[in-house]
C-alpha positions in Angstrom: -92.9 88.2 7.3 -93.1 84.5 7.7 -92.7 83.1 11.2 -89.3 81.5 11.7 -89.4 78.8 14.3 -86.4 77.1 15.9 -86.4 74.1 13.6 -86.5 76.2 10.4 -83.8 78.6 11.8 -81.5 75.6 12.3 -81.9 74.6 8.7 -80.7 78.1 7.4 -77.1 78.0 6.2 -74.6 80.3 7.9 -74.3 82.2 4.6 -77.9 83.5 5.1 -77.1 85.3 8.4 -76.1 88.9 8.7 -73.5 87.9 11.3 -72.6 84.3 10.6 -70.7 83.8 13.9 -72.2 84.7 17.2 -69.8 86.6 19.4 -70.0 86.6 23.2 -69.2 89.5 25.6 -65.5 88.5 25.7 -65.2 88.8 21.9 -65.0 85.0 21.5 -67.1 83.1 19.0 -70.0 81.2 20.7 -71.3 77.9 19.5 -74.2 77.8 17.2 -75.5 79.7 14.1 -75.2 83.4 13.7 -77.4 86.3 14.3 -79.9 88.2 12.1 -81.2 85.5 9.8 -82.2 86.6 6.3 -83.8 83.7 4.4 -86.1 86.2 2.6 -86.7 89.9 1.8 -89.0 90.4 4.8 -86.4 89.1 7.2 -83.7 91.1 5.5 -85.7 94.4 6.0 -86.3 93.4 9.6 -82.6 92.7 10.2 -81.7 96.2 9.0 -84.2 97.7 11.4 -83.0 95.6 14.4 -79.4 96.3 13.6 -80.1 100.1 13.8 -82.0 99.5 17.0 -79.2 97.6 18.6 -76.6 100.2 17.6 -78.8 102.9 19.2 -78.9 100.8 22.4 -75.1 100.4 22.4 -75.4 96.6 22.0 -74.0 96.4 18.4 -71.0 98.1 16.8 -71.5 100.3 13.8 -69.2 98.1 11.8 -71.3 95.0 12.5 -74.4 96.9 11.6 -72.8 97.9 8.3 -72.2 94.3 7.5 -75.8 93.4 8.3 -77.1 96.2 6.2 -74.9 95.4 3.3 -76.0 91.8 3.3 -79.7 92.9 3.6 -79.3 95.3 0.7 -78.1 92.5 -1.5 -81.1 90.4 -0.7 -83.4 93.4 -1.1 -81.9 94.3 -4.4 -80.8 97.8 -3.3 -77.6 99.4 -4.6 -75.2 101.1 -2.1 -76.1 104.4 -3.7 -79.9 104.0 -3.2 -80.5 102.3 0.1 -79.1 102.9 3.5 
């Protein structure tokens, strides 16, 4: 996976994030770009793994993880039937 530094991350459009809007603890949108950047297949696969990890820790809802995984599967070229 290619290293993604801060400058490169800022150049990624919101549409390439698993969660385009950051959400704070109060449920309000925070300033800045989203979470789980997916500019390529390696980052998409990693986003799926991190989403699962955060659900298991109780820091991400299952619904948000499902959004991230669906976006990653599109990038990875997996159909809903084949990939989880």
